C-alpha positions in Angstrom: 21.0 17.0 54.0 22.8 15.8 50.9 23.7 12.3 50.1 27.4 11.5 49.8 28.7 10.1 46.5 30.6 7.1 47.6 30.7 4.7 50.7 34.5 5.2 50.7 34.1 8.9 51.5 32.2 8.4 54.7 34.3 5.4 55.5 37.3 7.6 55.3 35.5 10.2 57.6 35.0 7.5 60.3 38.5 6.5 60.2 39.4 10.2 60.8 37.5 10.6 64.0 34.3 8.6 64.3 34.4 5.6 66.7 34.0 2.1 65.2 30.5 0.6 65.2 28.2 0.0 66.9 27.8 3.9 66.8 24.9 5.7 65.7 25.6 9.2 64.3 23.9 12.3 63.3 24.1 13.9 60.8 24.3 10.6 59.0 27.8 9.5 58.0 26.1 8.9 54.5 25.2 12.6 54.2 27.5 15.6 53.1 26.9 16.9 56.5 28.3 13.9 58.3 31.9 13.4 59.0 34.3 13.6 61.7 32.5 16.4 63.5 29.0 14.7 64.0 27.5 13.7 67.2 27.7 9.8 67.9 26.3 7.5 70.3 27.0 4.0 71.3 24.2 1.7 70.4 23.6 -2.1 70.4 24.8 -3.6 67.3 21.5 -4.9 66.4 20.0 -1.5 66.8 22.8 0.1 64.7 22.4 -2.5 62.0 18.6 -2.0 61.8 18.9 1.7 61.6 21.5 1.5 58.9 19.2 -0.8 56.9 16.2 1.5 57.4 18.3 4.6 56.0 19.5 2.3 53.1 15.9 1.5 52.3 14.9 5.1 52.5 17.5 6.1 50.0 16.6 3.4 47.7 12.7 3.6 48.0 12.9 7.5 47.4 15.6 7.2 44.8 18.0 9.5 46.6 21.3 9.5 44.7 24.6 11.3 45.2 24.2 15.1 45.6 20.3 14.9 46.3 18.9 16.8 49.0 16.5 15.4 51.6 14.9 16.5 54.8 14.9 14.9 58.2 12.0 15.3 60.3 11.7 14.3 63.9 8.2 13.6 65.2 
């Protein structure tokens, strides 16, 4: 995946088709691959907030910035 440059970019994608939170989506809305054609699933707000924080921490800890590519592995 590739990280999106600005939060406003993925917020506009959500307005264009993604349901309002609490919805967990994949590919992540904060990635270039995310957007209005992602798969979304309603989740409890606490779970959604937790996942968002985890992803944000991943970006920060690994210094993932706009345009950087990263791999998602499911175990």
